[in-house]
N, C-alpha and C positions, 0 to 999 in steps of 0.2 A: 444343682450341678449334676452333670452327666456321670451316672454311676457304672459299676461294672456289668450290671445286668443290661443296662442301656447299650453299653459297648458291644456286648455279645449279639444283642439284637441287630445293631447296625452292621456288624461284621458279617452276620449270617445274611441279612438282606443284601448287602453288597455282594457277597459270594453268589446268591442266587441270581441277582440281575447281571453279574459278570458272565455266568454260564450261559444265561439266555442270549447275552450279546454274542458270544461265541457261536452259539447255534444260528444266529441270524447273520453271520458273516462279519461280526465284530462291531456293527453299528446299531444304535439305538437312537430313537427320535423322541423327544419329550417336548411338551408345550402345546399351546392352543392353536393346533393345526388349522381349525376352521377360520379363526380370526387373525391369524399371524400376519403382521405387517413386514416382518423381517424373518428370512430364513437363515439362521446362523448355524455354522458348523464349528464345533470346538474340537481341538486336537486330543483333550483329555477331560476327565470328569471334574477336575478342578476348575478348569475354564469354563466348562459346561454348566457347573453350579453357578458360577458368577454371572454368566450370561442369562441363565434362567432367572436369576434373582433381579438383575438390572432391567431385563426386559419383560419382566412378569406381566403376562396377559397380552403382550404384543409380539412375542417371538416364538418361532419354533426352532428348537435346538437339537442338532444331531451331533453325536460324539464319534470320533473316529477311533478311539482306543479306550479300552476298559482299564480299570485300575490294576489289573494284574499283568498289564503288559509294559515293557520298557520302552519309553519313547526314544531312546537312543538307537533301538535295534529294529524297528518297524521296517516294513517295505511297503511301497505304494501298491494298493490293491484296486481292482475294478469297482468294488463297493465304495471306497473312498472317492474315487474319481467321479462316480455318479452322483455322490453327495455334494461334492464340490461344484459340480457343473451347474447346479441350481442354487447356489449360495449367494445371499446378498453380503454376508459378512463371515469371514474366517477369524476366529479368535485362537491364537496360538500361545504358548508359553514363550517361545522365542530364545534368543541368545544362543542359537544354533542347536537347541535341543532336539528339534525336529529336522535338522538339516539333511539327514540321510533319506528322507522320503517325502516330506511335505512339498518341497519345491518341484519334484518330479509329479506328484499328484496334481498340484495346481496347474503345472504346465499342461498335463494330459487332459485336464478338465476343459480347457479352452474357454475359460470364462474370465474376460478381461476386467470384471468388476473386482475380482479378489487377487489381482496380482499384487505383489509387493510394491509399495509406493502408492497404491489406490486406496480410496476410503474403505473399500471392502476388505482390506487386510490389516489386522490389528495383532500386536505382540504385547504380552503383559511385560515382559522384561525390558521393553523400550520405554516404559512409563516410570521406571523406578531405578534407584541406584542399585548397582550390583556388587556383590562381594567377590573377591578373588579375580578381579579384572587384571588384564595385562599379562596373563600366563603365556609363555612362549607357544607358538604354534607348531609344536614338534610332536609328531605322532609316536616317537619313540618313548614319549612320556605317558602314553596311553590315551584314554578318551578324554582329552582336555578341551576346554572352552576358552579360548583367548580372550573373548570379549567379557567373561565373568561366569560365575556360577549360575546356571539357568534356573535353578529350582526355586524360584520367587514364590511359588504357590505355598511354600511351607512357612511363610510369614504372614500371619493374618493383617498385620498394619500395612504391609505392602500391598496385600490384596484389596484393602479398602481404598488404596490410591489408585490402583489398577480399576477398580469398579467405577470410580469417578471419571477416569479417562474413558472407559468403555461407554458410559452414559453419554458422554459427548460425541463419541463416534456413532453410537446408535442414533443420537438426535440429528446428526448430520445426514444419516441415511434415511430417517424417518422423522422429519420435523414436526409432525403433528403429535408425535409421542415424546417430544423432548422433555417436557416437564415431568411426565411420568418416569422416564429413565433416571432423570436427575434425582428425583425424590426416592426412588428405589435404591439408588447409589448411596444416597445420605442415610437411608434407613439401615443399610448393611454396615456402613461406617460406624454408626451408633451402636449396633449389636456387637461389633468387635470391641469398641471402647468399653462397652458395659462389661465384657468378660475379662478384660485386661488385668484388672487388679487381682482377681481371683486366680487366674493363671499365674501371675508373677508370685503371688503368695504361696501357691501350691508348689512352685519350682524352687522356692528359696531353699538352699542347702541341698540341691540335687547333687548326686554323687558324680554324675558324669556318665557318658555313653560311648560305646564303641558302635560305629555305623559300618555297614558293609561298603558303602559309597558315600561321598560327601553330599548326599542328597537332601539331608534335613538340616543342613548347616544354617539356613536362614532362620529356623525356629530356635536353634541352640544360641545363635547370636542375639536374637530378639530378647530372650529371657536369661542370658548369662549362664547357660548350662555348658560345662566343659566337654569338649570332644576329646576323649582319651585316645582315640585311635581309630583306624579304619581297617576292615578285613582285607580290602584291596590296598596293596601297597602302591600299584600302578593302576589308575582308573581304567576300568574295563577289561583288566587282565585278572583271570582267577588267581587266588593267592596259592602260594606253595605251603607245603607242610612246615618248612623251615620258618617262613614268615610268620605263621600262626604261632609257632613255638616261641619265637623272638618276641612277639606281641604278648603272648601269655607271661613270659618272664618279666617283661617290662611292667605288667600290671598286677604282679603277684600279690602285692600288699595293699591293693586298692580295692574299692567296692564300686559297683556300677551296674549297667544293664547293657545287653547287646541287642541292636535292632537292625533287621534286614528286611528288604522289600519282598513281596510275594514272588517275583520272578527271579530272585537270587537263590542260589543253591544253599540249602541249609547246612550242608556238611561242615563247612568251615566254621560258621557261626556256633553250631552246637558243639563242635570240638573245642572251641575256645571257652565257651560256657561251662562245659564239664570240667575243664582244666582249671578254671578260676573259681567254680562254685557260684557263678552268677546265672541270672535268668537271661535266656535269649527269646526275643519276641519277634514274630513276623508281622509287620505292619505296613499297610499301604501308604503311599505318599499322597494318595488322592482319596476323596470321598466316594461313596457308592455311586454307581451310574445315574441313578435317579435324584441325586441330592440336589438341593437348592443351597442358598446361602446359609440357612440354619444347619443343614446337613454338613456343609463344609465346616462350620464352627464345632459341630460335634466331633467331626473328624480331628480337629486340633485338640479338643478335649481328650480324646483317646490318646493321643500323643503325650499330652501333658500328664495324664495319669501314669503312663509308662515310664516317663522319666523322672517323675516326682520321688522324692525320698520316702521310705516307709514312715508311716506315722503310728 
């Protein structure tokens, strides 16, 4: 099992790669560039890890956002447009997570292969059932997603389903590699299945968690971990001091952990942690930039360790 030392190594490596990505304009390319049959552009490192695993040996993968960036808040940039111009396949999280910038970037790339509805455009969220669907499309309620919670990358079981669908899409675009893509997807699903019992056992009796945003809901739902509250009362709107005080009073006699993403302000989570005597952890929602499927599973391991009860 992934231990604390391993976790620190992964986090350090991820930080270094993310810094390099920033220095290079936010994009990093991984894969067998010389032999690539498909040029894949992924919106984040979770989708990049899956594409790299399913397409191993036959794809080159470029990622548009590093794990320390909020996909809700990005803007289309020339570097993104250049990457999309040459793409055979775009793999996005979907469910409107990238709606503020990806359609603009794709439109500016003038690449008909990757337009929505074409084989070169793929969304993970379209392949699986979504939680919290049917929310009203009312911006006074904050950063809501009427089609459902988009953060499906936080559920390894759903990601195994996505991998299978992705293998079929890659096979459609590159028929000669079809069996390779399908075999790689099956191997990833088997790796997920192999870890499920250990994850479930580790999270038995987990005290619960306060999230900054409802972005790890799929992981909590998969393993039956209670969501005790969110730092954001309204999605996308910073919390007030009164809201944090109210949440603290509500949780006064509970135990748990507070988790927030790298791009979220630490002020409110740390204030709540101090008030409750809990630990606050800054954790990425995605694996390091260079991760493959194994790195994605290590990323889930790190979350499991954080949410698990003390032994």
